[in-house]
C-alpha positions in Angstrom: 0.0 0.0 0.0 1.3 3.5 -0.7 2.6 5.6 2.1 1.9 9.2 2.9 2.9 11.7 0.1 5.7 14.1 0.8 4.9 17.7 1.4 6.8 20.7 0.1 6.1 24.1 1.6 6.7 27.3 -0.4 6.9 30.7 1.5 5.9 34.0 0.1 7.2 37.5 0.1 8.7 39.4 3.2 9.1 36.0 4.9 11.2 32.9 4.9 10.7 29.2 5.3 10.9 29.4 9.1 7.4 30.8 9.1 6.0 27.4 8.5 7.4 26.1 11.8 4.1 25.1 13.5 2.8 23.5 10.2 6.0 21.6 9.9 6.0 20.3 13.5 2.3 19.2 13.2 3.0 17.4 9.9 6.1 15.7 11.2 4.2 14.4 14.2 1.7 12.9 11.7 4.5 11.1 9.9 4.8 13.3 6.7 8.2 13.8 5.0 8.2 17.6 4.8 10.6 20.0 3.0 10.3 23.9 3.2 11.8 25.7 0.2 14.0 28.8 1.0 13.5 31.0 -2.0 15.8 33.9 -2.7 13.0 36.3 -3.8 15.5 37.9 -6.4 13.2 37.2 -9.3 10.2 35.1 -10.3 12.5 33.0 -12.5 15.0 32.4 -9.6 12.2 31.4 -7.3 10.5 29.0 -9.7 13.9 27.4 -10.5 14.7 27.0 -6.8 11.3 25.5 -5.9 11.3 23.2 -9.0 14.6 21.7 -7.9 13.2 20.9 -4.5 9.9 19.4 -5.9 11.8 17.4 -8.7 14.1 15.9 -6.0 11.2 13.9 -4.7 10.7 10.5 -6.6 7.2 9.8 -5.2 3.9 11.5 -4.8 4.2 15.2 -3.6 1.7 17.7 -2.3 2.9 21.3 -2.7 1.6 23.9 -0.3 2.2 27.7 -0.9 1.5 31.0 0.8 1.1 34.4 -0.7 3.5 35.1 -3.6 4.7 31.5 -3.2 1.4 30.4 -4.8 2.6 32.1 -8.1 5.9 30.3 -7.7 4.3 26.9 -7.1 2.0 27.3 -10.0 5.1 27.5 -12.3 7.4 25.2 -10.5 5.0 22.3 -10.1 3.7 22.4 -13.8 4.0 19.1 -15.8 5.6 17.1 -12.9 3.7 13.8 -12.7 4.6 13.3 -9.1 2.8 16.5 -8.0 -0.6 15.1 -7.0 -2.2 18.1 -5.2 -1.8 21.9 -4.6 -2.8 23.7 -1.5 -2.9 27.5 -1.7 -2.9 29.4 1.5 -4.0 33.1 1.1 -2.0 32.9 -2.1 -1.7 34.2 -5.8 -2.6 31.7 -8.4 -2.0 33.4 -11.8 -2.6 31.8 -15.1 0.0 31.4 -17.7 0.9 35.0 -19.0 -1.0 36.7 -16.2 1.1 39.2 -14.1 0.5 39.9 -10.5 0.4 43.8 -10.8 -2.8 44.2 -12.6 -4.5 41.7 -10.3 -3.5 43.8 -7.3 -4.8 46.9 -9.1 -8.1 45.2 -9.8 -8.5 43.8 -6.3 -6.8 46.5 -4.2 -5.6 46.0 -0.6 -3.7 48.0 2.0 -0.3 46.4 1.0 0.7 48.9 -1.8 0.7 51.7 0.7 3.1 49.9 2.9 5.7 49.1 0.0 9.2 50.7 0.7 11.5 50.0 -2.3 15.3 50.2 -1.7 18.0 51.4 -4.1 18.3 47.9 -5.5 14.7 47.5 -6.6 13.8 45.3 -3.7 10.5 45.9 -1.8 10.2 45.9 2.0 7.0 46.5 4.1 7.0 49.7 6.3 7.8 48.5 9.8 5.4 50.9 11.2 2.4 49.3 9.3 3.8 45.7 9.2 1.6 44.4 12.0 -1.6 45.8 10.7 -1.0 45.0 7.1 0.7 41.7 7.2 -0.1 39.8 10.5 -2.7 41.7 12.5 -3.8 38.5 14.3 -0.4 37.7 15.7 0.9 39.1 19.0 2.5 42.5 18.5 5.8 41.3 19.9 6.0 38.5 17.3 5.0 40.9 14.5 7.8 43.4 15.5 10.4 40.6 15.1 8.9 39.6 11.6 9.0 43.3 10.6 12.8 43.5 11.5 13.7 40.1 9.9 11.5 40.4 6.8 13.0 39.1 3.6 12.5 41.7 0.7 11.0 40.9 -2.6 12.4 42.2 -5.9 9.9 44.5 -7.7 10.3 42.8 -11.0 8.1 39.9 -9.9 4.9 42.0 -10.4 5.6 42.2 -14.0 6.8 38.6 -14.6 4.7 36.5 -16.8 4.3 32.8 -15.7 4.6 30.3 -18.6 2.6 27.6 -16.9 -0.1 27.2 -14.3 0.0 23.8 -12.6 -3.5 24.3 -11.1 -5.0 23.6 -14.5 -4.1 20.0 -14.3 -3.6 19.2 -10.6 -6.4 18.9 -7.9 -6.4 22.0 -5.8 -7.3 23.2 -2.3 -7.5 26.8 -1.3 -7.7 28.6 2.1 -9.1 32.1 2.0 -8.0 34.4 4.6 -11.1 36.6 5.3 -9.2 39.5 6.9 -6.2 39.6 4.6 -4.8 43.0 4.0 -2.2 41.9 1.5 -4.2 39.9 -1.0 -7.8 41.0 -1.2 -10.0 38.1 -0.1 -12.1 38.6 -3.1 -9.1 38.0 -5.3 -8.4 34.9 -3.3 -12.1 33.7 -3.9 -11.7 34.6 -7.5 -8.5 32.3 -7.8 -10.2 29.5 -5.8 -13.4 29.5 -8.0 -11.4 29.7 -11.3 -9.4 26.7 -10.4 -12.4 24.7 -8.8 -10.6 24.4 -5.6 -11.9 22.8 -2.5 -12.2 26.0 -0.5 -12.1 26.8 3.2 -12.5 30.4 4.6 -10.9 31.3 7.9 -11.0 34.4 10.1 -7.4 35.2 9.7 -4.9 37.8 8.5 -2.6 37.2 5.6 -0.5 34.8 7.7 -3.2 32.3 8.2 -0.6 29.5 8.3 0.9 31.0 11.3 -2.3 32.2 13.2 -4.3 29.1 12.2 -1.8 26.3 11.4 -4.4 23.7 12.3 -6.6 24.8 9.4 -3.7 24.6 7.0 -2.7 21.2 8.3 -6.2 19.9 7.9 -6.4 21.0 4.3 -3.1 19.3 3.7 -4.3 16.1 5.3 -7.6 16.3 3.3 -5.4 16.6 0.1 -3.2 13.7 1.3 -6.2 11.4 1.8 -7.5 12.2 -1.6 -4.0 11.4 -3.1 -3.7 8.2 -1.1 -7.2 7.1 -2.2 -6.4 7.7 -5.8 -3.1 5.8 -5.5 -4.9 2.9 -3.8 -7.6 2.9 -6.5 -4.9 2.9 -9.3 -3.0 0.0 -7.7 -6.2 -2.0 -7.3 -7.1 -1.4 -10.9 -3.6 -2.6 -12.1 -3.9 -5.7 -9.9 -7.4 -6.4 -11.4 -6.1 -6.1 -14.9 -3.1 -8.4 -14.1 -5.5 -11.0 -12.7 
């Protein structure tokens, strides 16, 4: 019988892989092989290439989970990989091939643009003074202050990058909508979820739903895993029937 699928976690902008800590601990306790990608956030192409290497290193069934900008990265990096059996979007972008992020943010505005602080190299930070309210208003103030100081900047070019593929068009999807998201408008998240036909959960959370409500995220991953395991068992049973 097939075992549990591996889980690959993809972080978003202004963050790094350590933000998945509570989700990682919960999944490990349940017996999952978990890998958290550490993306450079230097360009969309760099992030897709980094994530793709991690996904491709797994030789068995994989569930890929992404937050925020990481959803756009996952959509490109997981495309056309037969081992990727499910995608879980957590308050994430899910552009189609050729669809840039900038116009989507303009069509579905949020508070985040007012908080952008670009540096001389074209990287964007979030204003420390508004970080808590914009990015993580349901986390303790002390934790948000540390996150603001340690935030990982995103290169501004990603808002103009055009993905060449959209894995969600061929892979079963789950989507967690953060109802109080001030970074990605919740209506934009609902648009993505509806367009891809995802199994959708809405949670009373800020943009960092995976940190404030890790149990909700883990539950969605487990639901995806059970679906994958069921499909694999069915496929093996069908093969055995044909052999007999």
